[in-house]
PDB file of N, CA, C and O in Angstrom:
ATOM      1  N   MET A   1     103.416 -39.377  90.041  1.00  0.00           N
ATOM      2  CA  MET A   1     103.080 -39.886  88.653  1.00  0.00           C
ATOM      3  C   MET A   1     104.218 -39.170  87.666  1.00  0.00           C
ATOM      4  O   MET A   1     104.358 -39.550  86.503  1.00  0.00           O
ATOM      5  N   LYS A   2     104.932 -38.211  88.180  1.00  0.00           N
ATOM      6  CA  LYS A   2     106.062 -37.298  87.300  1.00  0.00           C
ATOM      7  C   LYS A   2     107.183 -38.235  87.085  1.00  0.00           C
ATOM      8  O   LYS A   2     107.689 -38.466  85.987  1.00  0.00           O
ATOM      9  N   GLU A   3     107.563 -38.800  88.301  1.00  0.00           N
ATOM     10  CA  GLU A   3     108.811 -39.664  88.375  1.00  0.00           C
ATOM     11  C   GLU A   3     108.430 -41.042  87.494  1.00  0.00           C
ATOM     12  O   GLU A   3     109.314 -41.648  86.887  1.00  0.00           O
ATOM     13  N   LEU A   4     107.191 -41.429  87.483  1.00  0.00           N
ATOM     14  CA  LEU A   4     106.922 -42.666  86.633  1.00  0.00           C
ATOM     15  C   LEU A   4     107.079 -42.402  85.219  1.00  0.00           C
ATOM     16  O   LEU A   4     107.867 -42.992  84.478  1.00  0.00           O
ATOM     17  N   LEU A   5     106.257 -41.453  84.882  1.00  0.00           N
ATOM     18  CA  LEU A   5     106.415 -41.048  83.444  1.00  0.00           C
ATOM     19  C   LEU A   5     107.902 -40.753  82.969  1.00  0.00           C
ATOM     20  O   LEU A   5     108.331 -41.060  81.857  1.00  0.00           O
ATOM     21  N   LYS A   6     108.567 -40.167  83.882  1.00  0.00           N
ATOM     22  CA  LYS A   6     110.203 -39.935  83.538  1.00  0.00           C
ATOM     23  C   LYS A   6     110.824 -41.115  83.313  1.00  0.00           C
ATOM     24  O   LYS A   6     111.481 -41.333  82.295  1.00  0.00           O
ATOM     25  N   ALA A   7     110.630 -42.056  84.375  1.00  0.00           N
ATOM     26  CA  ALA A   7     111.331 -43.335  84.176  1.00  0.00           C
ATOM     27  C   ALA A   7     110.805 -44.276  83.067  1.00  0.00           C
ATOM     28  O   ALA A   7     111.526 -45.159  82.603  1.00  0.00           O
ATOM     29  N   LYS A   8     109.694 -44.097  82.702  1.00  0.00           N
ATOM     30  CA  LYS A   8     109.293 -44.857  81.375  1.00  0.00           C
ATOM     31  C   LYS A   8     109.545 -44.145  80.024  1.00  0.00           C
ATOM     32  O   LYS A   8     109.559 -44.800  78.982  1.00  0.00           O
ATOM     33  N   GLY A   9     109.742 -42.815  80.035  1.00  0.00           N
ATOM     34  CA  GLY A   9     109.939 -42.203  78.918  1.00  0.00           C
ATOM     35  C   GLY A   9     108.776 -41.920  78.210  1.00  0.00           C
ATOM     36  O   GLY A   9     108.885 -41.861  76.986  1.00  0.00           O
ATOM     37  N   ILE A  10     107.446 -41.691  78.825  1.00  0.00           N
ATOM     38  CA  ILE A  10     106.338 -41.307  78.494  1.00  0.00           C
ATOM     39  C   ILE A  10     106.067 -39.943  78.574  1.00  0.00           C
ATOM     40  O   ILE A  10     106.284 -39.383  79.649  1.00  0.00           O
ATOM     41  N   LYS A  11     105.574 -39.220  77.503  1.00  0.00           N
ATOM     42  CA  LYS A  11     105.149 -37.909  77.147  1.00  0.00           C
ATOM     43  C   LYS A  11     103.788 -37.650  77.762  1.00  0.00           C
ATOM     44  O   LYS A  11     102.931 -38.522  77.616  1.00  0.00           O
ATOM     45  N   GLN A  12     103.500 -36.565  78.421  1.00  0.00           N
ATOM     46  CA  GLN A  12     102.182 -36.255  78.851  1.00  0.00           C
ATOM     47  C   GLN A  12     101.145 -36.218  77.611  1.00  0.00           C
ATOM     48  O   GLN A  12     100.025 -36.730  77.626  1.00  0.00           O
ATOM     49  N   LYS A  13     101.711 -35.537  76.569  1.00  0.00           N
ATOM     50  CA  LYS A  13     100.894 -35.539  75.381  1.00  0.00           C
ATOM     51  C   LYS A  13     100.327 -36.875  75.095  1.00  0.00           C
ATOM     52  O   LYS A  13      99.103 -37.008  75.068  1.00  0.00           O
ATOM     53  N   TRP A  14     101.195 -37.971  74.859  1.00  0.00           N
ATOM     54  CA  TRP A  14     100.926 -39.082  74.497  1.00  0.00           C
ATOM     55  C   TRP A  14      99.991 -39.790  75.210  1.00  0.00           C
ATOM     56  O   TRP A  14      98.995 -40.295  74.694  1.00  0.00           O
ATOM     57  N   LEU A  15     100.332 -39.863  76.635  1.00  0.00           N
ATOM     58  CA  LEU A  15      99.444 -40.438  77.614  1.00  0.00           C
ATOM     59  C   LEU A  15      97.943 -39.669  77.577  1.00  0.00           C
ATOM     60  O   LEU A  15      96.949 -40.394  77.534  1.00  0.00           O
ATOM     61  N   ALA A  16      97.811 -38.542  77.590  1.00  0.00           N
ATOM     62  CA  ALA A  16      96.528 -37.665  77.198  1.00  0.00           C
ATOM     63  C   ALA A  16      95.783 -38.301  75.875  1.00  0.00           C
ATOM     64  O   ALA A  16      94.594 -38.618  75.912  1.00  0.00           O
ATOM     65  N   GLN A  17      96.404 -38.417  74.987  1.00  0.00           N
ATOM     66  CA  GLN A  17      95.897 -39.146  73.582  1.00  0.00           C
ATOM     67  C   GLN A  17      95.478 -40.398  73.953  1.00  0.00           C
ATOM     68  O   GLN A  17      94.370 -40.664  73.487  1.00  0.00           O
ATOM     69  N   LYS A  18      96.056 -41.421  74.749  1.00  0.00           N
ATOM     70  CA  LYS A  18      95.855 -42.732  74.858  1.00  0.00           C
ATOM     71  C   LYS A  18      94.693 -42.770  75.797  1.00  0.00           C
ATOM     72  O   LYS A  18      93.827 -43.626  75.614  1.00  0.00           O
ATOM     73  N   ILE A  19      94.607 -42.037  76.649  1.00  0.00           N
ATOM     74  CA  ILE A  19      93.490 -42.056  77.502  1.00  0.00           C
ATOM     75  C   ILE A  19      92.174 -41.282  77.031  1.00  0.00           C
ATOM     76  O   ILE A  19      91.049 -41.648  77.371  1.00  0.00           O
ATOM     77  N   GLY A  20      92.351 -40.495  76.453  1.00  0.00           N
ATOM     78  CA  GLY A  20      91.339 -39.428  75.800  1.00  0.00           C
ATOM     79  C   GLY A  20      90.966 -38.336  76.758  1.00  0.00           C
ATOM     80  O   GLY A  20      89.782 -38.065  76.961  1.00  0.00           O
ATOM     81  N   VAL A  21      91.942 -37.708  77.348  1.00  0.00           N
ATOM     82  CA  VAL A  21      91.767 -36.275  77.928  1.00  0.00           C
ATOM     83  C   VAL A  21      92.647 -35.604  77.584  1.00  0.00           C
ATOM     84  O   VAL A  21      93.603 -36.056  76.954  1.00  0.00           O
ATOM     85  N   SER A  22      92.515 -34.299  77.941  1.00  0.00           N
ATOM     86  CA  SER A  22      93.290 -32.994  77.459  1.00  0.00           C
ATOM     87  C   SER A  22      94.689 -33.219  78.129  1.00  0.00           C
ATOM     88  O   SER A  22      94.826 -33.853  79.175  1.00  0.00           O
ATOM     89  N   GLU A  23      95.640 -32.684  77.478  1.00  0.00           N
ATOM     90  CA  GLU A  23      97.099 -32.514  78.237  1.00  0.00           C
ATOM     91  C   GLU A  23      97.034 -31.759  79.574  1.00  0.00           C
ATOM     92  O   GLU A  23      97.685 -32.052  80.577  1.00  0.00           O
ATOM     93  N   VAL A  24      96.220 -30.817  79.459  1.00  0.00           N
ATOM     94  CA  VAL A  24      96.124 -29.924  80.723  1.00  0.00           C
ATOM     95  C   VAL A  24      95.336 -30.839  81.978  1.00  0.00           C
ATOM     96  O   VAL A  24      95.368 -30.476  83.154  1.00  0.00           O
ATOM     97  N   THR A  25      94.704 -31.953  81.558  1.00  0.00           N
ATOM     98  CA  THR A  25      94.156 -32.781  82.518  1.00  0.00           C
ATOM     99  C   THR A  25      95.555 -33.834  83.157  1.00  0.00           C
ATOM    100  O   THR A  25      95.711 -34.108  84.347  1.00  0.00           O
ATOM    101  N   VAL A  26      96.335 -34.232  82.166  1.00  0.00           N
ATOM    102  CA  VAL A  26      97.428 -35.066  82.562  1.00  0.00           C
ATOM    103  C   VAL A  26      98.424 -34.046  83.364  1.00  0.00           C
ATOM    104  O   VAL A  26      99.177 -34.553  84.196  1.00  0.00           O
ATOM    105  N   SER A  27      98.462 -32.733  83.170  1.00  0.00           N
ATOM    106  CA  SER A  27      99.509 -31.975  83.567  1.00  0.00           C
ATOM    107  C   SER A  27      98.870 -31.977  85.151  1.00  0.00           C
ATOM    108  O   SER A  27      99.585 -32.273  86.108  1.00  0.00           O
ATOM    109  N   ASN A  28      97.466 -31.619  85.301  1.00  0.00           N
ATOM    110  CA  ASN A  28      96.912 -31.257  86.767  1.00  0.00           C
ATOM    111  C   ASN A  28      97.340 -32.781  87.582  1.00  0.00           C
ATOM    112  O   ASN A  28      97.820 -32.709  88.713  1.00  0.00           O
ATOM    113  N   TRP A  29      97.162 -33.919  87.027  1.00  0.00           N
ATOM    114  CA  TRP A  29      97.494 -34.972  87.664  1.00  0.00           C
ATOM    115  C   TRP A  29      98.796 -34.943  88.002  1.00  0.00           C
ATOM    116  O   TRP A  29      99.084 -34.941  89.199  1.00  0.00           O
ATOM    117  N   VAL A  30      99.726 -34.919  87.097  1.00  0.00           N
ATOM    118  CA  VAL A  30     101.219 -34.685  87.474  1.00  0.00           C
ATOM    119  C   VAL A  30     101.536 -33.741  88.661  1.00  0.00           C
ATOM    120  O   VAL A  30     102.368 -34.028  89.522  1.00  0.00           O
ATOM    121  N   LYS A  31     100.840 -32.636  88.646  1.00  0.00           N
ATOM    122  CA  LYS A  31     101.233 -31.592  89.861  1.00  0.00           C
ATOM    123  C   LYS A  31     100.452 -31.651  90.941  1.00  0.00           C
ATOM    124  O   LYS A  31     100.507 -30.881  91.900  1.00  0.00           O
ATOM    125  N   GLU A  32      99.451 -32.893  90.750  1.00  0.00           N
ATOM    126  CA  GLU A  32      98.399 -33.433  91.885  1.00  0.00           C
ATOM    127  C   GLU A  32      97.609 -32.083  92.081  1.00  0.00           C
ATOM    128  O   GLU A  32      97.471 -31.717  93.248  1.00  0.00           O
ATOM    129  N   LYS A  33      97.118 -31.363  91.168  1.00  0.00           N
ATOM    130  CA  LYS A  33      96.047 -30.239  91.200  1.00  0.00           C
ATOM    131  C   LYS A  33      94.879 -30.947  90.990  1.00  0.00           C
ATOM    132  O   LYS A  33      93.834 -30.364  91.282  1.00  0.00           O
ATOM    133  N   SER A  34      94.808 -32.191  90.501  1.00  0.00           N
ATOM    134  CA  SER A  34      93.566 -33.065  90.484  1.00  0.00           C
ATOM    135  C   SER A  34      93.967 -34.307  90.421  1.00  0.00           C
ATOM    136  O   SER A  34      95.168 -34.518  90.256  1.00  0.00           O
ATOM    137  N   PHE A  35      93.035 -35.412  90.540  1.00  0.00           N
ATOM    138  CA  PHE A  35      93.583 -36.833  90.444  1.00  0.00           C
ATOM    139  C   PHE A  35      92.718 -37.468  89.545  1.00  0.00           C
ATOM    140  O   PHE A  35      91.696 -36.834  89.282  1.00  0.00           O
ATOM    141  N   PRO A  36      92.868 -38.601  88.982  1.00  0.00           N
ATOM    142  CA  PRO A  36      92.218 -39.266  88.002  1.00  0.00           C
ATOM    143  C   PRO A  36      91.049 -40.141  88.566  1.00  0.00           C
ATOM    144  O   PRO A  36      91.076 -40.864  89.562  1.00  0.00           O
ATOM    145  N   SER A  37      90.145 -39.938  87.807  1.00  0.00           N
ATOM    146  CA  SER A  37      88.729 -40.844  88.329  1.00  0.00           C
ATOM    147  C   SER A  37      89.101 -42.265  88.175  1.00  0.00           C
ATOM    148  O   SER A  37      90.087 -42.571  87.505  1.00  0.00           O
ATOM    149  N   ASN A  38      88.300 -43.224  88.808  1.00  0.00           N
ATOM    150  CA  ASN A  38      88.652 -44.739  88.879  1.00  0.00           C
ATOM    151  C   ASN A  38      88.851 -45.239  87.455  1.00  0.00           C
ATOM    152  O   ASN A  38      89.812 -45.957  87.180  1.00  0.00           O
ATOM    153  N   LYS A  39      87.822 -44.812  86.414  1.00  0.00           N
ATOM    154  CA  LYS A  39      87.978 -45.185  85.206  1.00  0.00           C
ATOM    155  C   LYS A  39      89.487 -44.926  84.279  1.00  0.00           C
ATOM    156  O   LYS A  39      90.016 -45.728  83.510  1.00  0.00           O
ATOM    157  N   HIS A  40      89.916 -43.645  84.616  1.00  0.00           N
ATOM    158  CA  HIS A  40      91.176 -43.205  84.226  1.00  0.00           C
ATOM    159  C   HIS A  40      92.188 -43.771  84.842  1.00  0.00           C
ATOM    160  O   HIS A  40      93.250 -43.828  84.222  1.00  0.00           O
ATOM    161  N   LEU A  41      92.111 -44.373  86.314  1.00  0.00           N
ATOM    162  CA  LEU A  41      93.107 -44.807  87.052  1.00  0.00           C
ATOM    163  C   LEU A  41      93.504 -46.493  86.610  1.00  0.00           C
ATOM    164  O   LEU A  41      94.574 -47.051  86.854  1.00  0.00           O
ATOM    165  N   GLU A  42      92.257 -47.119  85.866  1.00  0.00           N
ATOM    166  CA  GLU A  42      92.390 -48.391  85.285  1.00  0.00           C
ATOM    167  C   GLU A  42      93.142 -48.349  84.088  1.00  0.00           C
ATOM    168  O   GLU A  42      93.944 -49.248  83.834  1.00  0.00           O
ATOM    169  N   LYS A  43      92.960 -47.380  83.320  1.00  0.00           N
ATOM    170  CA  LYS A  43      93.615 -47.274  81.996  1.00  0.00           C
ATOM    171  C   LYS A  43      95.082 -46.558  82.278  1.00  0.00           C
ATOM    172  O   LYS A  43      95.929 -46.902  81.454  1.00  0.00           O
ATOM    173  N   LEU A  44      95.407 -45.899  82.992  1.00  0.00           N
ATOM    174  CA  LEU A  44      96.750 -45.414  83.750  1.00  0.00           C
ATOM    175  C   LEU A  44      97.544 -46.739  84.050  1.00  0.00           C
ATOM    176  O   LEU A  44      98.710 -46.967  83.729  1.00  0.00           O
ATOM    177  N   SER A  45      96.738 -47.510  84.684  1.00  0.00           N
ATOM    178  CA  SER A  45      97.500 -48.716  85.285  1.00  0.00           C
ATOM    179  C   SER A  45      97.954 -49.338  84.193  1.00  0.00           C
ATOM    180  O   SER A  45      99.174 -49.396  84.039  1.00  0.00           O
ATOM    181  N   GLN A  46      97.054 -49.942  83.193  1.00  0.00           N
ATOM    182  CA  GLN A  46      97.304 -50.498  82.233  1.00  0.00           C
ATOM    183  C   GLN A  46      98.327 -50.013  81.191  1.00  0.00           C
ATOM    184  O   GLN A  46      99.168 -50.762  80.695  1.00  0.00           O
ATOM    185  N   LEU A  47      98.179 -48.525  80.851  1.00  0.00           N
ATOM    186  CA  LEU A  47      99.297 -48.042  79.985  1.00  0.00           C
ATOM    187  C   LEU A  47     100.671 -48.245  80.565  1.00  0.00           C
ATOM    188  O   LEU A  47     101.548 -48.875  79.974  1.00  0.00           O
ATOM    189  N   LEU A  48     100.852 -47.572  81.988  1.00  0.00           N
ATOM    190  CA  LEU A  48     102.127 -47.596  82.625  1.00  0.00           C
ATOM    191  C   LEU A  48     102.474 -48.870  83.142  1.00  0.00           C
ATOM    192  O   LEU A  48     103.519 -48.881  83.793  1.00  0.00           O
ATOM    193  N   ASP A  49     101.856 -49.975  83.021  1.00  0.00           N
ATOM    194  CA  ASP A  49     101.996 -51.046  83.640  1.00  0.00           C
ATOM    195  C   ASP A  49     102.426 -51.300  85.093  1.00  0.00           C
ATOM    196  O   ASP A  49     103.379 -51.955  85.516  1.00  0.00           O
ATOM    197  N   VAL A  50     101.508 -50.635  85.728  1.00  0.00           N
ATOM    198  CA  VAL A  50     101.860 -50.443  87.348  1.00  0.00           C
ATOM    199  C   VAL A  50     100.472 -50.787  88.284  1.00  0.00           C
ATOM    200  O   VAL A  50      99.346 -50.728  87.790  1.00  0.00           O
ATOM    201  N   PRO A  51     100.655 -51.058  89.330  1.00  0.00           N
ATOM    202  CA  PRO A  51      99.298 -51.253  89.977  1.00  0.00           C
ATOM    203  C   PRO A  51      98.654 -49.954  90.314  1.00  0.00           C
ATOM    204  O   PRO A  51      99.414 -49.004  90.502  1.00  0.00           O
ATOM    205  N   ILE A  52      97.267 -49.750  90.428  1.00  0.00           N
ATOM    206  CA  ILE A  52      96.688 -48.875  90.776  1.00  0.00           C
ATOM    207  C   ILE A  52      97.012 -48.091  92.056  1.00  0.00           C
ATOM    208  O   ILE A  52      97.111 -46.868  92.146  1.00  0.00           O
ATOM    209  N   LYS A  53      97.161 -49.005  93.035  1.00  0.00           N
ATOM    210  CA  LYS A  53      97.722 -48.547  94.182  1.00  0.00           C
ATOM    211  C   LYS A  53      99.079 -47.467  94.109  1.00  0.00           C
ATOM    212  O   LYS A  53      99.310 -46.578  94.929  1.00  0.00           O
ATOM    213  N   GLU A  54      99.775 -47.751  93.086  1.00  0.00           N
ATOM    214  CA  GLU A  54     101.043 -46.951  93.021  1.00  0.00           C
ATOM    215  C   GLU A  54     100.700 -45.492  92.475  1.00  0.00           C
ATOM    216  O   GLU A  54     101.313 -44.453  92.720  1.00  0.00           O
ATOM    217  N   LEU A  55      99.500 -45.676  91.623  1.00  0.00           N
ATOM    218  CA  LEU A  55      99.089 -44.163  91.247  1.00  0.00           C
ATOM    219  C   LEU A  55      98.636 -43.439  92.063  1.00  0.00           C
ATOM    220  O   LEU A  55      98.816 -42.239  91.855  1.00  0.00           O
ATOM    221  N   LYS A  56      97.904 -43.823  93.260  1.00  0.00           N
ATOM    222  CA  LYS A  56      97.288 -43.277  94.177  1.00  0.00           C
ATOM    223  C   LYS A  56      98.188 -42.394  95.136  1.00  0.00           C
ATOM    224  O   LYS A  56      97.648 -41.498  95.784  1.00  0.00           O
ATOM    225  N   HIS A  57      99.364 -42.597  95.227  1.00  0.00           N
ATOM    226  CA  HIS A  57     100.286 -42.104  96.088  1.00  0.00           C
ATOM    227  C   HIS A  57     100.748 -40.500  95.424  1.00  0.00           C
ATOM    228  O   HIS A  57     101.584 -39.808  96.007  1.00  0.00           O
TER     229      HIS A  57
END
């Protein structure tokens, strides 16, 4: 996810606000300390314009 955010020029803070989670939560997803729920995966997919499969890697 880190590379995807960088490539699209998206900040973790912006993403957290759009999804309705904390910046720490997004940071943990980026660091792969935790993973988004299915509900959040759907929102991430829409916001980042990528298939959900790509977010699960």
